[in-house]
C-alpha positions as CSV (number, residue, x, y, z in Angstrom):
1,M,73.6,163.5,112.9
2,S,75.9,162.3,115.5
3,S,78.3,159.4,114.6
4,S,76.6,157.1,116.9
5,N,73.4,157.4,114.8
6,F,75.2,157.0,111.4
7,I,75.3,153.4,110.6
8,D,76.5,152.6,107.2
9,Y,77.1,148.7,107.6
10,V,74.9,145.9,108.9
11,K,74.6,142.2,108.7
12,I,71.2,140.5,108.8
13,C,69.8,137.0,108.5
14,S,67.2,137.1,105.8
15,R,64.7,134.3,106.0
16,S,61.8,134.2,103.4
17,G,58.6,132.3,103.9
18,A,57.9,128.7,102.8
19,G,55.2,128.1,100.2
20,G,52.0,126.6,101.4
21,A,51.2,122.9,100.5
22,G,48.7,122.2,97.7
23,S,45.5,120.6,98.8
24,M,44.7,117.1,98.2
25,H,40.8,117.3,98.2
26,F,37.8,115.8,96.5
27,R,34.6,117.5,95.9
28,R,31.9,116.1,98.3
29,E,28.5,117.5,97.8
30,K,25.0,115.9,98.3
31,Y,23.4,114.9,95.0
32,V,26.9,115.0,93.3
33,D,28.0,111.6,92.3
34,K,31.8,110.9,92.3
35,G,32.8,114.5,92.8
36,G,36.4,115.0,91.3
37,P,39.4,116.4,92.7
38,D,39.2,120.2,93.6
39,G,42.4,120.7,95.8
40,G,43.6,124.3,95.3
41,N,47.2,125.5,95.3
42,G,49.1,126.7,98.3
43,G,50.0,130.4,98.6
44,R,53.5,131.8,97.8
45,G,55.7,132.4,101.0
46,G,56.5,136.0,101.7
47,H,59.3,137.6,100.1
48,V,62.1,139.8,102.0
49,I,62.2,143.0,100.0
50,L,64.3,146.1,100.0
51,R,62.7,149.5,99.3
52,G,64.3,152.7,98.8
53,N,63.3,155.6,101.1
54,A,64.6,159.1,100.3
55,Q,63.9,160.3,103.8
56,L,66.4,157.8,105.3
57,W,70.1,158.6,105.7
58,T,71.3,155.7,107.8
59,L,70.8,152.0,108.5
60,L,70.5,152.6,112.2
61,H,67.0,151.2,112.3
62,L,68.4,147.8,111.0
63,K,71.4,147.7,113.5
64,Y,69.4,145.6,116.2
65,K,67.3,143.6,113.7
66,K,69.5,140.7,113.1
67,H,66.8,138.4,111.8
68,V,64.4,139.3,109.3
69,I,61.5,136.8,108.6
70,A,58.7,136.9,106.1
71,E,55.5,134.9,106.7
72,P,54.9,131.5,105.3
73,G,52.1,130.9,102.5
74,N,48.9,129.1,103.6
75,P,48.0,125.7,102.3
76,G,45.6,125.4,99.5
77,E,41.9,124.3,100.3
78,G,39.1,122.4,98.7
79,A,36.8,124.0,96.1
80,K,40.0,125.0,94.3
81,R,40.8,127.7,96.8
82,T,44.3,129.1,96.6
83,G,46.1,129.4,100.0
84,A,46.7,133.0,101.2
85,Q,50.1,134.4,100.2
86,G,52.7,134.9,103.1
87,K,53.1,138.6,104.1
88,D,56.3,140.0,102.5
89,M,58.7,141.6,104.9
90,I,59.8,145.0,103.6
91,L,62.9,146.6,104.7
92,E,63.2,150.4,104.1
93,V,66.8,151.5,103.3
94,P,68.4,154.8,102.4
95,L,69.2,155.5,98.6
96,G,72.7,154.2,97.9
97,T,72.3,151.0,99.9
98,I,73.8,147.7,98.3
99,A,73.2,144.2,99.4
100,R,75.8,141.6,99.4
101,D,75.9,137.8,100.0
102,A,77.9,137.7,103.5
103,E,79.6,134.5,102.3
104,T,80.6,135.2,98.7
105,G,80.6,139.0,98.6
106,Q,78.3,138.8,95.4
107,L,76.1,141.9,94.8
108,K,72.6,141.0,95.2
109,A,70.7,144.4,95.1
110,E,71.3,148.0,94.6
111,I,68.9,150.7,95.7
112,T,69.4,154.2,94.0
113,E,65.7,155.5,93.7
114,D,63.0,156.4,96.1
115,G,60.3,153.7,96.1
116,Q,62.4,151.3,94.2
117,E,61.8,147.6,95.3
118,I,64.1,144.7,94.9
119,I,63.3,141.1,96.2
120,L,66.2,140.4,98.4
121,T,65.3,136.7,99.3
122,P,62.4,135.2,97.5
123,G,59.7,133.2,99.1
124,G,59.0,129.7,98.3
125,R,56.4,128.7,95.6
126,G,53.1,127.2,96.8
127,G,52.5,123.6,96.1
128,L,50.0,122.7,93.3
129,G,46.8,121.0,94.5
130,N,45.5,117.8,93.0
131,D,42.9,119.7,90.9
132,H,46.0,120.7,88.9
133,F,47.1,117.0,88.2
134,K,43.8,115.5,86.8
135,T,43.8,114.2,83.2
136,S,41.6,112.2,80.9
137,T,43.4,109.1,82.0
138,N,43.9,110.0,85.6
139,Q,40.7,111.5,86.7
140,A,41.2,111.2,90.5
141,P,44.8,112.0,91.5
142,D,45.4,111.4,95.2
143,Y,48.6,113.7,95.5
144,A,49.4,117.3,95.7
145,Q,52.8,119.1,95.9
146,P,54.2,120.3,99.1
147,G,55.3,124.1,99.3
148,E,58.7,125.0,98.3
149,P,60.8,125.9,101.3
150,G,61.7,129.4,102.2
151,R,65.4,130.5,101.9
152,E,67.7,131.7,104.8
153,E,70.9,133.6,104.0
154,W,73.2,136.1,105.7
155,V,73.3,139.4,103.9
156,I,75.5,142.4,104.3
157,L,73.6,145.8,103.8
158,E,76.1,148.8,103.1
159,L,75.4,152.3,102.5
160,K,77.2,154.5,100.0
161,V,76.1,158.1,100.2
162,L,74.6,159.3,96.9
163,A,75.8,162.8,96.0
164,D,76.9,164.7,92.9
165,V,80.1,166.2,94.5
166,G,82.4,164.6,97.1
167,L,84.7,166.8,99.2
168,V,88.2,165.0,99.5
169,G,90.9,166.3,102.0
170,F,92.8,165.7,105.1
171,P,91.5,166.5,108.5
172,N,91.1,170.2,109.1
173,A,91.1,171.1,105.3
174,G,87.9,173.1,105.8
175,K,85.5,170.8,104.2
176,S,82.9,171.2,106.8
177,T,83.0,175.0,106.9
178,L,82.8,175.2,103.0
179,L,79.7,172.9,103.0
180,S,78.0,175.2,105.7
181,V,78.8,178.2,103.6
182,L,77.6,176.6,100.2
183,S,74.4,175.1,101.4
184,A,72.1,175.1,104.6
185,A,73.9,172.2,106.0
186,K,75.1,172.7,109.6
187,P,77.9,170.2,110.3
188,E,79.4,170.3,113.8
189,I,82.7,172.1,113.4
190,A,85.6,172.1,115.8
191,D,89.3,172.7,115.9
192,Y,90.6,169.3,116.1
193,P,91.2,166.4,113.5
194,F,88.4,164.2,112.3
195,T,85.8,166.9,113.2
196,T,83.6,165.2,110.8
197,L,82.8,161.6,111.9
198,T,79.7,161.1,109.6
199,P,79.3,162.2,106.0
200,N,77.3,165.4,105.8
201,L,75.1,166.2,102.9
202,G,74.3,169.6,101.7
203,V,72.0,170.8,98.8
204,I,73.8,173.7,97.0
205,A,71.5,176.1,95.5
206,Y,72.4,177.4,92.0
207,R,71.1,179.8,89.4
208,D,67.6,179.5,88.1
209,F,66.4,177.3,91.1
210,K,68.9,174.6,90.0
211,S,70.7,172.6,92.5
212,F,73.1,169.8,93.3
213,V,74.2,167.6,96.2
214,M,77.6,167.8,98.0
215,A,79.0,165.4,100.7
216,D,81.5,166.3,103.2
217,I,83.4,163.0,103.6
218,P,85.4,162.4,106.8
219,G,89.1,163.5,106.3
220,I,91.5,161.1,104.7
221,I,94.9,160.4,106.3
222,E,97.8,158.6,104.6
223,G,97.3,155.0,105.0
224,A,93.5,155.2,105.0
225,A,93.1,152.6,102.4
226,E,95.0,150.1,104.7
227,G,92.5,151.1,107.4
228,R,94.5,153.7,109.5
229,G,92.4,156.5,111.1
230,L,88.7,156.3,109.9
231,G,90.1,154.1,107.1
232,I,88.0,152.5,104.3
233,R,84.8,152.9,106.3
234,F,84.2,156.4,104.7
235,L,86.3,155.9,101.5
236,R,83.4,153.8,100.2
237,H,81.2,156.9,100.1
238,I,83.2,158.7,97.5
239,E,82.7,155.8,95.1
240,R,79.3,157.3,94.3
241,N,80.2,160.9,93.8
242,S,80.3,162.1,90.3
243,I,82.8,164.8,90.8
244,L,85.6,164.9,93.4
245,L,86.5,168.4,94.9
246,F,89.9,168.2,96.5
247,L,90.2,170.8,99.3
248,I,93.8,171.6,100.5
249,P,94.4,174.8,102.7
250,A,96.8,177.3,101.5
251,D,99.0,177.1,104.6
252,S,99.8,173.4,103.6
253,A,103.5,172.7,103.7
254,N,103.4,171.1,100.2
255,I,100.2,171.2,98.2
256,Q,101.3,169.1,95.4
257,K,102.7,166.4,97.8
258,E,99.2,166.5,99.7
259,Y,97.2,166.2,96.6
260,Q,99.2,163.1,95.4
261,I,98.9,161.5,98.8
262,L,95.1,161.9,98.6
263,L,95.1,160.6,95.0
264,G,97.2,157.6,96.1
265,E,94.8,156.7,98.8
266,L,91.8,156.7,96.5
267,E,93.6,154.7,93.8
268,K,94.9,152.1,96.5
269,Y,91.1,151.7,97.6
270,N,89.6,151.5,94.0
271,P,91.6,152.4,90.9
272,Q,88.4,153.3,89.2
273,M,88.2,156.5,91.4
274,L,90.9,157.9,89.3
275,D,88.4,158.1,86.4
276,K,86.1,160.6,88.1
277,K,86.3,164.3,87.3
278,R,88.6,166.0,89.8
279,L,88.8,169.7,90.8
280,L,91.0,171.3,93.2
281,A,90.2,174.1,95.6
282,I,92.8,175.9,97.7
283,S,90.9,176.9,100.9
284,K,91.8,179.7,103.4
285,S,93.4,181.7,100.6
286,D,92.1,185.0,102.3
287,M,95.4,185.0,104.0
288,L,97.4,185.1,100.9
289,D,98.3,188.4,99.2
290,A,98.5,188.5,95.2
291,E,102.2,187.9,95.0
292,L,102.1,184.8,97.5
293,E,99.1,183.4,95.5
294,E,100.9,183.8,92.2
295,A,103.9,181.8,93.7
296,L,101.6,179.1,95.0
297,R,100.1,178.7,91.5
298,K,103.3,177.7,90.0
299,E,103.5,174.8,92.5
300,L,100.1,173.4,91.9
301,P,99.4,170.1,89.7
302,K,99.0,171.0,86.2
303,E,96.7,168.3,85.3
304,V,93.6,169.6,87.5
305,E,91.7,172.6,87.3
306,T,92.2,174.7,90.4
307,I,90.5,177.6,92.2
308,F,91.6,179.7,95.2
309,I,88.7,180.1,97.7
310,S,87.9,181.4,101.1
311,S,84.8,180.1,103.2
312,V,85.4,182.9,105.6
313,S,85.7,185.9,103.4
314,G,83.5,184.4,100.5
315,K,86.4,184.7,98.0
316,N,85.5,182.9,94.7
317,I,82.6,180.9,96.4
318,D,80.3,181.7,93.5
319,A,83.0,181.0,91.0
320,L,83.4,177.7,92.5
321,K,79.7,177.0,92.1
322,D,79.9,177.8,88.5
323,M,83.0,175.5,88.2
324,L,81.2,172.7,89.8
325,W,77.9,173.0,87.9
326,K,79.9,173.2,84.6
327,A,81.8,170.0,85.6
328,L,78.5,168.3,86.4
329,N,76.9,169.1,83.3
330,G,79.9,169.3,80.8
């Protein structure tokens, strides 16, 4: 998926339908003397509804749909007939989509399951017809309720990729290569910073037909939490991952420092990120001999479980899968 097709943030105007007016009607039939009130209720206005769709990975289809409008309800009719309900407007969105009020930032909805439906903007209620108001003391009410107006609001839809494991690292740490080796994902890989401009998802096959999902998040640079580089646009995707797999190449000038910078960026963006399980993989370790690898181990952060891997030679790739599975199910 090219970066131009990956849209993870849209702002829309959501307008629900107005409710139909209740009917003010009296029964008029031949041979029926003094027919009573029989005005029906108005129909409900259409809702604007979010529906989860596991086949969608982007909000691209909503990028140019600025105004989303549901139908109004029909008015009630005589013979106690209720007006037809306004047609709902259903917006299909990827799993991991959240909706916020554009003015207050308040969370309105969160879609995490396929087929899940949440009313984003409710339609107006239909008005009651005059049949509803008849009583023993008021047998001919000559009034009915108007329909409730629909609502109009600006809403921000934001996608946070759902994955079990999020790959965290600087540009060129080897995340895309690792994902392509672990799964059937085929991210575009080239030899320049920010190769990955969109999150790539891969399903990792494990033993006994088990599997888990890994997301290759675009590289973090120092200052990302303040918006440098690709900034916080992609940091939000890491929020949803159960486990964070930090990937640092063996030829890094200072692995410990690089790890602390990555941690710092996550903490500045959202301190709760540090509550997630963390693992550290040292990539490109096929270039190390046993003596150099042992020397590097002494410099590694002690608080995180570490493994030396190589996507090129396949070194410890199966062991990494075991480690991830154990952390996911531990």
